[in-house]
TIRO-2110 file (N, C-alpha, C; in Angstrom, 1 decimal):
// TIRO-2110
304.4, -7.9, 113.5, N, 1, A
304.1, -9.0, 114.8, CA, 1, A
304.3, -8.1, 116.2, C, 1, A
304.9, -7.3, 116.1, N, 2, A
305.1, -6.6, 117.9, CA, 2, A
303.3, -6.4, 117.9, C, 2, A
302.7, -5.5, 117.3, N, 3, A
301.8, -4.4, 117.3, CA, 3, A
300.3, -5.9, 118.0, C, 3, A
300.6, -7.0, 117.2, N, 4, A
299.6, -8.0, 118.0, CA, 4, A
300.2, -8.5, 119.0, C, 4, A
301.1, -8.3, 119.1, N, 5, A
301.5, -9.1, 120.9, CA, 5, A
300.6, -7.7, 121.9, C, 5, A
302.1, -6.4, 121.3, N, 6, A
300.8, -5.4, 122.1, CA, 6, A
299.2, -5.3, 122.7, C, 6, A
298.9, -5.9, 121.6, N, 7, A
297.6, -5.9, 121.7, CA, 7, A
296.9, -7.0, 122.6, C, 7, A
297.5, -8.1, 122.1, N, 8, A
297.1, -9.3, 122.8, CA, 8, A
297.1, -8.7, 124.3, C, 8, A
298.4, -8.4, 124.6, N, 9, A
298.8, -8.5, 126.1, CA, 9, A
297.8, -6.9, 126.6, C, 9, A
297.3, -6.3, 125.7, N, 10, A
296.3, -5.2, 126.5, CA, 10, A
295.4, -5.8, 126.9, C, 10, A
294.9, -6.7, 125.9, N, 11, A
293.2, -7.3, 126.5, CA, 11, A
293.3, -8.0, 127.3, C, 11, A
294.6, -9.1, 126.9, N, 12, A
294.4, -9.7, 128.7, CA, 12, A
294.2, -9.0, 130.1, C, 12, A
295.4, -7.8, 130.1, N, 13, A
295.1, -6.9, 131.2, CA, 13, A
294.2, -6.3, 132.0, C, 13, A
293.2, -5.7, 130.5, N, 14, A
291.9, -5.4, 130.8, CA, 14, A
291.2, -6.4, 131.4, C, 14, A
291.2, -7.2, 130.9, N, 15, A
290.2, -8.8, 131.3, CA, 15, A
290.2, -8.8, 132.5, C, 15, A
291.7, -9.3, 132.8, N, 16, A
292.0, -8.9, 134.3, CA, 16, A
291.9, -8.3, 135.5, C, 16, A
291.9, -7.1, 134.5, N, 17, A
291.7, -6.5, 135.8, CA, 17, A
289.6, -5.4, 136.0, C, 17, A
289.4, -6.2, 134.8, N, 18, A
287.6, -6.0, 134.9, CA, 18, A
287.1, -7.1, 134.8, C, 18, A
287.6, -8.4, 134.8, N, 19, A
286.9, -9.5, 135.2, CA, 19, A
286.6, -10.0, 136.3, C, 19, A
287.1, -9.8, 137.1, N, 20, A
286.3, -10.5, 138.7, CA, 20, A
285.1, -9.5, 139.2, C, 20, A
283.9, -9.7, 139.6, N, 21, A
282.8, -9.0, 139.8, CA, 21, A
283.1, -8.2, 142.0, C, 21, A
283.4, -7.1, 141.7, N, 22, A
283.8, -6.4, 143.4, CA, 22, A
282.4, -6.6, 144.0, C, 22, A
281.1, -7.0, 143.2, N, 23, A
280.0, -6.7, 144.6, CA, 23, A
280.4, -8.6, 145.3, C, 23, A
280.6, -9.0, 144.7, N, 24, A
280.6, -10.5, 145.0, CA, 24, A
281.5, -10.9, 146.1, C, 24, A
281.3, -11.1, 147.4, N, 25, A
282.3, -11.7, 148.5, CA, 25, A
283.6, -12.2, 147.6, C, 25, A
284.9, -12.1, 148.3, N, 26, A
285.8, -12.7, 147.6, CA, 26, A
286.4, -14.0, 148.8, C, 26, A
285.5, -14.4, 149.7, N, 27, A
285.6, -15.1, 151.2, CA, 27, A
285.9, -16.6, 150.2, C, 27, A
286.6, -17.6, 150.3, N, 28, A
286.6, -18.7, 150.0, CA, 28, A
287.3, -19.8, 151.2, C, 28, A
287.6, -20.7, 151.1, N, 29, A
287.9, -21.9, 152.2, CA, 29, A
289.4, -21.4, 152.6, C, 29, A
290.2, -21.2, 151.8, N, 30, A
291.8, -20.4, 152.0, CA, 30, A
291.5, -19.6, 152.9, C, 30, A
290.7, -18.0, 153.0, N, 31, A
290.7, -16.8, 153.7, CA, 31, A
290.0, -17.6, 155.2, C, 31, A
289.4, -19.0, 154.9, N, 32, A
289.0, -19.7, 156.8, CA, 32, A
287.3, -18.7, 156.8, C, 32, A
286.5, -18.5, 155.4, N, 33, A
285.2, -18.3, 155.8, CA, 33, A
284.6, -19.7, 156.0, C, 33, A
284.7, -20.4, 154.8, N, 34, A
284.1, -21.5, 154.3, CA, 34, A
284.3, -22.7, 155.5, C, 34, A
285.7, -22.2, 155.6, N, 35, A
286.3, -23.3, 156.8, CA, 35, A
285.1, -23.6, 157.8, C, 35, A
284.9, -22.2, 158.1, N, 36, A
283.9, -22.4, 159.7, CA, 36, A
282.7, -22.7, 159.2, C, 36, A
281.2, -23.3, 159.8, N, 37, A
280.1, -22.8, 159.9, CA, 37, A
279.2, -22.1, 159.2, C, 37, A
278.8, -22.2, 157.8, N, 38, A
277.6, -21.3, 158.2, CA, 38, A
276.8, -21.6, 158.9, C, 38, A
275.9, -19.6, 158.7, N, 39, A
274.7, -20.1, 160.1, CA, 39, A
273.1, -20.4, 159.3, C, 39, A
273.4, -20.5, 158.0, N, 40, A
272.4, -20.9, 157.6, CA, 40, A
272.6, -22.1, 156.1, C, 40, A
271.5, -22.1, 156.1, N, 41, A
271.2, -23.6, 155.1, CA, 41, A
270.1, -23.1, 154.2, C, 41, A
269.3, -22.4, 154.3, N, 42, A
268.8, -21.7, 153.2, CA, 42, A
269.5, -20.2, 152.6, C, 42, A
269.3, -19.7, 151.6, N, 43, A
269.9, -18.8, 150.7, CA, 43, A
269.2, -17.6, 151.7, C, 43, A
269.1, -16.5, 151.7, N, 44, A
268.8, -15.6, 152.7, CA, 44, A
268.0, -14.6, 151.5, C, 44, A
268.6, -14.6, 150.1, N, 45, A
268.0, -13.8, 148.9, CA, 45, A
266.7, -14.9, 148.7, C, 45, A
267.4, -15.4, 148.1, N, 46, A
266.2, -16.2, 147.1, CA, 46, A
265.4, -17.7, 147.9, C, 46, A
265.8, -18.2, 148.6, N, 47, A
265.6, -19.2, 149.2, CA, 47, A
265.6, -20.6, 148.4, C, 47, A
266.5, -20.8, 147.9, N, 48, A
267.2, -22.3, 147.2, CA, 48, A
267.7, -22.1, 148.3, C, 48, A
268.0, -23.8, 148.7, N, 49, A
269.0, -24.3, 149.7, CA, 49, A
270.2, -24.3, 148.9, C, 49, A
270.9, -23.8, 150.3, N, 50, A
272.1, -23.5, 149.9, CA, 50, A
273.3, -24.7, 149.1, C, 50, A
273.7, -24.5, 148.2, N, 51, A
274.4, -26.0, 147.1, CA, 51, A
273.7, -26.3, 146.4, C, 51, A
272.0, -26.1, 146.5, N, 52, A
271.5, -26.7, 145.4, CA, 52, A
271.8, -26.1, 143.6, C, 52, A
272.0, -25.4, 143.5, N, 53, A
271.9, -24.5, 142.2, CA, 53, A
273.5, -24.7, 141.8, C, 53, A
274.4, -25.0, 142.5, N, 54, A
276.0, -25.2, 142.4, CA, 54, A
276.5, -25.2, 143.8, C, 54, A
277.7, -25.0, 143.5, N, 55, A
278.9, -24.5, 144.6, CA, 55, A
278.8, -23.4, 145.5, C, 55, A
278.2, -23.5, 146.6, N, 56, A
277.9, -22.3, 147.4, CA, 56, A
278.9, -21.1, 147.6, C, 56, A
278.5, -20.0, 147.3, N, 57, A
279.2, -18.8, 147.5, CA, 57, A
279.0, -18.2, 148.9, C, 57, A
280.1, -18.2, 149.5, N, 58, A
280.3, -17.5, 151.6, CA, 58, A
280.6, -16.2, 151.7, C, 58, A
280.3, -15.8, 152.0, N, 59, A
280.4, -14.5, 152.7, CA, 59, A
280.0, -14.2, 154.0, C, 59, A
280.3, -12.6, 154.6, N, 60, A
280.5, -12.4, 156.0, CA, 60, A
279.1, -11.6, 156.4, C, 60, A
278.1, -11.8, 157.6, N, 61, A
277.7, -10.9, 158.3, CA, 61, A
278.0, -10.4, 159.7, C, 61, A
278.3, -9.4, 160.0, N, 62, A
278.9, -9.0, 161.5, CA, 62, A
280.2, -10.0, 161.7, C, 62, A
280.6, -10.4, 161.3, N, 63, A
282.0, -11.6, 161.3, CA, 63, A
281.0, -13.1, 161.5, C, 63, A
280.1, -13.2, 160.9, N, 64, A
279.9, -14.9, 160.8, CA, 64, A
279.7, -15.1, 159.5, C, 64, A
280.3, -16.0, 159.3, N, 65, A
279.9, -16.8, 157.9, CA, 65, A
278.4, -17.4, 157.1, C, 65, A
278.1, -16.2, 156.2, N, 66, A
276.7, -16.8, 155.5, CA, 66, A
276.7, -17.6, 154.0, C, 66, A
276.0, -18.5, 153.8, N, 67, A
276.3, -19.0, 152.3, CA, 67, A
275.2, -18.5, 151.7, C, 67, A
275.4, -19.0, 150.1, N, 68, A
274.5, -18.3, 149.5, CA, 68, A
274.3, -19.5, 148.5, C, 68, A
273.3, -19.1, 147.6, N, 69, A
272.8, -20.2, 146.5, CA, 69, A
274.1, -20.2, 144.9, C, 69, A
274.2, -19.0, 145.2, N, 70, A
274.7, -18.4, 143.7, CA, 70, A
275.5, -17.1, 143.8, C, 70, A
275.9, -16.4, 142.7, N, 71, A
276.7, -15.3, 143.1, CA, 71, A
275.7, -13.8, 142.6, C, 71, A
274.6, -13.8, 142.3, N, 72, A
273.8, -13.3, 142.4, CA, 72, A
272.9, -13.0, 143.5, C, 72, A
272.8, -13.9, 144.3, N, 73, A
272.6, -13.6, 145.8, CA, 73, A
273.6, -12.8, 146.8, C, 73, A
274.6, -13.3, 146.2, N, 74, A
275.1, -12.8, 147.0, CA, 74, A
275.8, -10.9, 146.4, C, 74, A
275.8, -11.4, 145.6, N, 75, A
276.0, -10.1, 144.8, CA, 75, A
274.8, -8.9, 145.6, C, 75, A
273.0, -9.3, 145.5, N, 76, A
272.1, -8.5, 146.6, CA, 76, A
272.4, -8.3, 148.2, C, 76, A
273.1, -9.5, 148.2, N, 77, A
273.2, -9.3, 149.9, CA, 77, A
274.5, -8.3, 150.2, C, 77, A
275.3, -8.0, 149.3, N, 78, A
276.4, -7.2, 149.2, CA, 78, A
276.1, -5.8, 149.4, C, 78, A
274.8, -5.7, 148.6, N, 79, A
274.1, -4.6, 148.7, CA, 79, A
273.4, -4.0, 149.6, C, 79, A
272.8, -5.1, 150.1, N, 80, A
272.2, -4.8, 150.8, CA, 80, A
272.1, -5.7, 152.1, C, 80, A
272.9, -5.4, 152.9, N, 81, A
273.1, -6.5, 154.0, CA, 81, A
272.3, -6.0, 155.0, C, 81, A
271.6, -5.3, 155.2, N, 82, A
270.9, -5.0, 156.5, CA, 82, A
269.6, -6.0, 156.3, C, 82, A
269.5, -5.9, 155.0, N, 83, A
267.8, -6.2, 154.7, CA, 83, A
268.1, -7.4, 154.9, C, 83, A
269.1, -8.3, 154.2, N, 84, A
269.0, -9.8, 154.1, CA, 84, A
270.2, -10.8, 155.3, C, 84, A
270.6, -10.0, 156.0, N, 85, A
271.7, -10.4, 157.0, CA, 85, A
270.6, -11.0, 157.9, C, 85, A
269.9, -10.2, 158.8, N, 86, A
268.8, -10.5, 159.7, CA, 86, A
268.1, -12.1, 159.6, C, 86, A
267.5, -11.8, 158.6, N, 87, A
267.0, -13.1, 157.5, CA, 87, A
268.0, -14.5, 157.9, C, 87, A
269.8, -14.1, 157.0, N, 88, A
270.3, -15.1, 157.3, CA, 88, A
270.7, -15.9, 158.7, C, 88, A
270.6, -15.3, 159.8, N, 89, A
270.6, -15.6, 160.8, CA, 89, A
269.8, -16.3, 161.5, C, 89, A
268.4, -15.9, 161.2, N, 90, A
267.4, -16.8, 161.4, CA, 90, A
267.1, -17.8, 160.6, C, 90, A
268.1, -18.3, 159.6, N, 91, A
268.0, -19.2, 158.8, CA, 91, A
266.6, -18.9, 157.7, C, 91, A
266.0, -17.7, 157.5, N, 92, A
265.1, -17.4, 156.7, CA, 92, A
265.7, -16.7, 155.5, C, 92, A
264.3, -16.1, 155.0, N, 93, A
265.0, -15.9, 153.2, CA, 93, A
263.7, -14.7, 152.8, C, 93, A
263.8, -13.9, 151.8, N, 94, A
263.2, -12.8, 151.5, CA, 94, A
262.2, -13.4, 150.3, C, 94, A
262.7, -14.9, 149.7, N, 95, A
261.9, -15.0, 148.7, CA, 95, A
262.2, -14.2, 147.7, C, 95, A
263.2, -13.9, 147.4, N, 96, A
263.3, -13.1, 146.1, CA, 96, A
263.2, -13.5, 144.6, C, 96, A
263.0, -13.4, 143.6, N, 97, A
263.5, -13.8, 142.0, CA, 97, A
264.6, -13.5, 141.8, C, 97, A
264.9, -14.8, 141.0, N, 98, A
266.3, -14.6, 140.9, CA, 98, A
266.2, -13.9, 139.3, C, 98, A
END
C-alpha cells in the first residue's frame, strides 16, 4: 500500500509543478491588475471582444492593464509584447486566427 501512496504523491507534485502555463500572465484582481480598467475592450491578438469567449485574461503592457479574450491570446502577447502592445493601446487588433 505504501508504494501506491508514494506514487500518487509523486504524480500530484508533478501535476502541480507543470500544471500552470508560464506564458500566461498570472495577474488577477487580487494582484490589483484587473481592478484597474484595462486600456482595451478588443483583444489585441484575435480581435474578439474581451469577455465574449469567456472570462477575460489580464496582463500588463508597460505598466498598463491589458485584457485578452483567452489564454491563447495572452500567451501570444507574452511572446511578442512589442507587436501587440501598441495595438492594445489603440484598442486595435492584429486579427490573427486562433
